[in-house]
C-alpha positions in Angstrom: -51.5 -40.0 -45.1 -50.4 -36.9 -47.0 -49.5 -33.5 -45.5 -50.3 -33.1 -41.9 -52.7 -30.2 -41.2 -51.8 -27.9 -38.4 -54.1 -28.1 -35.5 -54.3 -27.3 -31.8 -53.3 -30.2 -29.7 -51.8 -31.3 -26.4 -49.1 -33.9 -25.9 -50.6 -36.8 -24.0 -47.3 -37.1 -22.2 -48.1 -33.8 -20.5 -50.7 -35.6 -18.4 -47.9 -35.7 -15.8 -47.5 -31.9 -15.7 -49.2 -29.4 -18.0 -48.0 -27.5 -21.1 -49.6 -26.9 -24.7 -50.4 -26.1 -29.0 -53.7 -25.3 -32.2 -56.9 -25.3 -36.2 -60.9 -24.0 -37.4 -64.8 -25.3 -38.2 -77.6 -25.0 -43.5 -80.0 -23.1 -42.1 -81.0 -23.4 -38.4 -83.6 -26.0 -38.0 -86.8 -24.1 -37.4 -89.0 -24.0 -34.4 -87.5 -26.9 -32.5 -84.0 -25.4 -32.5 -85.3 -21.9 -31.7 -87.3 -23.2 -28.7 -84.3 -25.2 -27.4 -82.1 -22.1 -27.9 -84.5 -20.0 -25.8 -84.6 -22.7 -23.1 -80.8 -22.7 -23.0 -80.7 -18.9 -22.7 -83.2 -19.1 -19.9 -81.1 -21.7 -18.1 -77.9 -19.8 -18.5 -76.5 -17.9 -15.5 -75.2 -14.4 -15.9 -71.7 -14.3 -17.5 -68.7 -14.3 -15.1 -65.0 -14.7 -15.3 -63.6 -18.2 -16.2 -62.3 -18.7 -12.6 -65.7 -17.9 -11.1 -67.8 -19.8 -13.7 -65.9 -23.0 -14.0 -64.8 -25.0 -11.0 -61.7 -27.0 -11.9 -63.0 -30.3 -10.6 -66.2 -32.2 -10.4 -68.4 -33.8 -13.1 -72.1 -32.8 -13.4 -74.7 -34.4 -15.7 -75.4 -32.4 -18.8 -78.7 -30.5 -18.7 -81.3 -32.3 -21.0 -82.1 -28.9 -22.7 -78.5 -28.4 -23.9 -78.1 -32.0 -25.1 -81.5 -31.8 -27.0 -80.3 -28.6 -28.6 -77.1 -30.1 -29.8 -79.0 -33.1 -31.2 -81.2 -30.8 -33.3 -78.5 -28.5 -34.7 -78.1 -28.6 -38.5 -75.0 -30.2 -40.2 -73.1 -27.0 -41.1 -73.3 -23.3 -40.3 -75.8 -21.0 -41.8 -74.8 -18.2 -44.1 -72.4 -17.8 -47.1 -69.2 -19.8 -47.0 -70.7 -22.5 -44.8 -69.6 -25.2 -47.1 -66.0 -23.9 -47.6 -64.7 -25.4 -44.3 -61.7 -27.7 -44.9 -60.5 -28.4 -41.4 -60.8 -31.7 -39.5 -59.8 -35.2 -40.3 -57.5 -36.2 -43.2 -57.7 -39.4 -45.2 -55.9 -42.4 -43.6 -54.4 -45.5 -45.2 -54.9 -48.0 -42.3 -57.1 -51.0 -42.1 -60.8 -50.5 -41.3 -61.6 -49.8 -37.7 -64.7 -51.7 -36.7 -66.3 -52.9 -33.5 -66.8 -56.5 -32.5 -70.3 -56.3 -33.9 -68.9 -55.2 -37.2 -70.0 -51.5 -37.0 -67.6 -48.7 -38.0 -65.9 -47.3 -35.0 -65.1 -43.7 -34.1 -62.1 -43.7 -31.7 -61.4 -40.7 -29.5 -58.4 -40.3 -27.3 -58.2 -37.2 -25.1 -58.0 -36.0 -21.5 -60.1 -33.9 -19.2 -57.3 -31.4 -18.5 -56.7 -30.7 -22.2 -58.2 -27.4 -23.5 -57.9 -28.5 -27.1 -59.9 -31.6 -26.3 -62.4 -29.4 -24.5 -62.9 -27.3 -27.7 -63.1 -30.3 -30.1 -65.6 -32.2 -27.9 -68.4 -29.6 -28.8 -68.1 -30.5 -32.5 -67.7 -34.2 -31.8 -70.8 -34.4 -29.5 -72.8 -32.5 -32.1 -71.7 -34.7 -34.9 -72.2 -38.0 -33.0 -75.7 -36.8 -32.0 -76.8 -37.1 -35.6 -76.2 -40.9 -35.5 -77.1 -41.8 -31.9 -77.6 -40.6 -28.4 -75.5 -40.0 -25.4 -76.5 -40.9 -21.8 -74.5 -40.2 -18.6 -72.6 -37.4 -20.4 -71.1 -35.0 -17.9 -69.9 -31.4 -17.9 -66.3 -30.8 -17.1 -63.8 -28.0 -17.6 -60.2 -28.2 -18.8 -57.5 -27.7 -16.2 -57.2 -24.3 -14.5 -53.4 -24.8 -14.5 -53.1 -25.0 -18.3 -53.4 -22.6 -21.2 -57.1 -21.5 -21.9 -57.9 -22.4 -18.2 -61.4 -23.7 -17.3 -62.6 -24.3 -20.9 -66.2 -25.5 -20.4 -66.9 -28.8 -22.1 -68.0 -32.5 -21.7 -66.2 -35.5 -20.5 -66.8 -38.9 -22.0 -65.6 -40.6 -18.9 -68.4 -42.8 -17.6 -70.7 -41.9 -20.5 -72.6 -44.2 -22.8 -73.4 -43.8 -26.5 -76.0 -45.9 -28.4 -76.2 -45.9 -32.2 -77.6 -48.4 -34.7 -75.0 -47.5 -37.3 -71.7 -46.8 -35.5 -69.7 -47.4 -32.4 -68.1 -44.7 -30.3 -65.0 -45.6 -28.2 -63.7 -42.8 -26.0 -60.5 -42.9 -23.9 -60.1 -40.1 -21.4 -56.5 -40.5 -20.3 -56.4 -38.3 -17.2 -58.5 -35.9 -15.0 -58.4 -32.2 -14.9 -57.0 -31.3 -11.5 -53.3 -31.6 -10.6 -52.5 -34.0 -7.6 -49.0 -33.8 -6.5 -48.0 -32.2 -9.8 -49.7 -34.8 -11.9 -53.1 -35.3 -13.5 -54.6 -38.5 -12.2 -54.9 -41.3 -14.8 -58.4 -42.4 -15.8 -58.4 -44.8 -18.7 -55.8 -46.4 -21.0 -56.1 -47.3 -24.7 -55.9 -50.9 -25.7 -52.8 -52.4 -27.4 -54.5 -52.0 -30.8 -55.4 -48.4 -30.1 -51.9 -47.7 -29.0 -50.7 -49.1 -32.4 -53.2 -46.8 -34.2 -52.0 -43.7 -32.4 -48.3 -44.6 -32.9 -49.0 -44.9 -36.7 -50.7 -41.5 -37.1 -49.7 -39.6 -33.9 -46.2 -40.7 -32.9 -45.8 -37.7 -30.7 -48.9 -38.6 -28.6 -50.7 -35.4 -29.2 -54.4 -35.1 -28.2 -57.2 -34.9 -29.0 -56.8 -37.9 -31.4 -59.7 -39.0 -33.6 -59.9 -42.0 -35.9 -63.1 -42.5 -38.0 -63.4 -46.0 -39.1 -59.7 -46.3 -40.0 -60.3 -44.1 -43.0 -60.0 -40.6 -41.5 -57.7 -39.3 -38.8 -57.5 -36.0 -36.9 -54.8 -34.8 -34.4 -55.7 -31.7 -32.5 -58.7 -29.4 -32.4 -60.3 -28.0 -35.6 -60.5 -24.5 -33.9 -59.0 -22.5 -31.0 -60.2 -22.9 -27.4 -59.9 -19.1 -27.2 -63.5 -19.0 -28.7 -64.8 -20.5 -25.5 -63.1 -18.4 -22.9 -65.3 -16.9 -20.1 -68.4 -18.9 -21.2 -70.3 -21.5 -19.3 -71.6 -24.6 -21.1 -75.1 -23.1 -21.4 -73.7 -19.9 -23.0 -71.6 -21.9 -25.4 -74.6 -24.0 -26.5 -76.6 -20.9 -27.0 -73.9 -19.3 -29.2 -73.5 -22.4 -31.2 -77.2 -22.3 -32.0 -77.1 -18.5 -32.8 -76.6 -17.8 -36.5 -73.6 -15.7 -37.3 -71.6 -16.1 -34.1 -68.0 -17.4 -34.3 -68.9 -20.5 -32.3 -71.9 -21.2 -34.7 -69.5 -21.1 -37.6 -66.6 -23.0 -36.0 -68.4 -25.8 -34.2 -71.1 -26.5 -36.8 -68.7 -26.5 -39.8 -66.3 -28.8 -37.9 -69.3 -31.1 -37.0 -70.4 -31.1 -40.6 -67.0 -32.5 -41.7 -67.1 -35.2 -39.1 -70.7 -36.1 -40.1 -69.6 -36.3 -43.8 -66.7 -38.6 -42.9 -68.8 -40.8 -40.7 -71.4 -41.1 -43.4 -68.7 -42.1 -45.9 -67.4 -44.8 -43.6 -70.9 -46.1 -43.0 -71.5 -46.2 -46.7 -68.3 -48.1 -47.4 -69.1 -50.7 -44.8 
């Protein structure tokens, strides 16, 4: 698969305790994005500390205004250098990864406690929203007992994704709150998925992403430090705001994912 690119990640084996590691990611779509951005700003509560803004447990449905905003964001950040991003997945040499219906599959393995998963999920949701639509997607924060505590994000646990062109398979390994020193297990990868992870990610680091068997990413494309002290609404607003670090990181990472998914779909 060539040289491994350094990226932020968490060992999946740390689901029993908690301990960490880290990488980085047009013109804003006109009036629709601006209107959605203003709506998100209006919905956002005043900034507060991570501990006060993000309860460490509980899943709440994503606000439609935020999901609509992410669905309308452009593929890539605005401004010079927007196309110079080289993070994200690397080419893989494995067999094609397809669903039972023959559609290319995007496989994600992560955990709710993981701050690197929390960061990467913003780019992943943005990219996947270009090909389909989520329902039952929930807010969550990463563990308050880990590095980058309370990173605001999404959980794919219990969510649904519909797309005419691709299949999205998400495995959330564990929750975000320690119970007797362990994060409670949520889901398990299938035997085939375990083989895929063993081939490209023998250390079991997360997040893990396989795009159609042709591209693989281990770790986040940018640091969770970018999200510290921000609620989901504030994060969405800053991603939509041209020139902010989150705009550049998330949208450029999403653009690479979109490009790779398009490549896999075209090769089908």
